Phi, psi and omega in degrees: 000136173251116179287149174296316185223145167232135174241124179257120179119114179258031167279181188295329181289317179295319181290321177294325178293313179303315181298316180295324179295316177290330178289319181278339179235069179304134180090349177289148181269129181231134176245132176242125177250128178229128185284343177269171183280352178218160178278158174068034189269347184246250187298323182298319184267006179233028177255188186283349182075022184268133169264103187279157181268341181097028185295324197269356193257150184306134179307134180079356184282162181298319178301315180297315183298313184290327179292315178298315176298318184295323180302312181289317186290324178291321177298316181297320177299317179294318180296320181294328188246012173071034182262127181289138173213163183225117178275078185274342181082164182225142173247128173259111192259130174263131179248000176205178187292323179298316182291326176297320178294324176297319178296324178297318178296321177296318181300318182291319182296314184292321179300317180298332177270005177077021182267138178287122177215148174227143175283141178237126180283169178303317180297312180296327178295320176297328182287313185277335178223084185300334181273359181249137183241136178188167180265356177170167184201166169248138175252122173254101187286343186263353177294142186220175177232150185202168170263112179286334176295321180294322176299317180297315179303318180293319178299318176298321177295323177295323180291322177297318176300328177278003177095003178293147177259110179258120179247114180269153178070029181240101180269121184290130180245342182206138177228121180231121182265128175248182186300315186242008184198171173238132176260131183237130177242142178205119174053050173082356177252161179219146178223163174230145178219152176287328180217142183235134172234130181253119173245073194272349178057246183292345176251015188303315183293323181293318179293321179295320180293324178302322182271008180062027172286143178280114181229146179236053178207166172222148176282122176250121181274133175244123178281128173258108184266134183241159164235167175233142178282153174299155186299332178298338180248020180289350175251021183294335177223154175262332183248171163287138185241115180242145172283164174286117191285151170286115183301340181277352181245149185276000181250155189267356177093169185283128182228162175265126183234120167292131180259157183297339178276001180095352177278170176232123178259161179236121180141191355263166167269196178210100178238151180300136177256144177258013176206123183297329183232027180260098186279329177295155181300141178067021177297145182219133175228123188298313180299314182297321182293313177301322177302321179291303189289343177263006179257116187298327179298330178297316183293324178290324176298313178302313182299324182282344187231024187301322183293315180292318181301317179297321181293315180299317178297322177297317181289333177288319182277339183235108185298332178297322177294322175300313179303319181303319178298323180285325186285351174299327182240348181227073189292349183277352183286148180236168181300326179287346178286338184274090182261155187300144178206145184301141178278164172242165179228125181260133177274109178256116175285129182230134181280168175299341178275001180079020179265124175285127183275121184253003181239180179291138178226124176237155175214161178174189181224195182300323185243006181230152173223128181245121177276096188278333181208120172240091194294156173302136006262083184299326180296312178302318188270008193298323182294308178293330175297321177297322175298318183292318178294316180298322179296324179292314180302317185267007178294169181270352184290152181289329181245141181260011178296127181210142178217115176253112182227000000 
């Protein structure tokens, strides 16, 4: 049997893409391969669970557009399928004059993107969040929280109802493109499809190379380490609390996040990982480590960001340093409040020149398309990203190679 479509990767981007393909092509045969025993087990299932509003992105950019669309689309999907979410809102808190200027820049950027934001004075901040200290803040009333794993499970159920074949526990080991089909092998089984899309996340570069796609990047894993507050402090905040981010860095800083289960997490930081899928502390994978140390782009990235990397490593190794970051805006927290919580790992695409790719990156051939980089907030934006990828797959062009950078 030759399937019309094969999607590799059961994270939220792969599932959303598959769902859009079967919606646009009713009756088409679709195969989805996921190497884990459940969907949403890696980046999707280890994030903060935030439905972002799109505050941070350049006006008119693809990331801004997809995030704004994704905010509405994700909530609509949850409403349609009875998935709980909480529009609790987010506060971006400035604790000094430099950060206050950063919030002003964010306000202008968000306003240009049509995002609802309001300025909050120090007095107003104390009224609405008594445990948070700052000289000003921005309030995003539309930001929400959800379980993305639950969204993934629902998407998988919808795919099965539409007749899709979802194979779990199937790690792809070979991709071979022929004149009229693509042959995919995984764990001793083989399938054929007319078109293939790979949403491999942490394995995106390896899948692209398997398919002989021309790529000039490597996935560098960054561990995002979290803590969780004790249940007695689960009501310490009503909103999500974020610091004013440094515009020179790709990460948003350590924040307090209300979770849909009622807990409050603290994090994440961003430290280099030596295992792409090793979530426990001090995880090590020889293949992943060799991929890093033999890649010249990695050493250039380290050299260009050594000061920030040293600070992140310090806070990773010393819980007191992590606490200092939190106490800038939540001074009542103590070292005992930082209790263990599972880490996440972010797939950061890095070029051979040492440049971290912060926008969408696609690669491919006549019959394959590889999502090489789906930048944060990919979970929020997954439904419109799926539409965009499906449009590329279903397009009339002879080649599906695309690169948005």
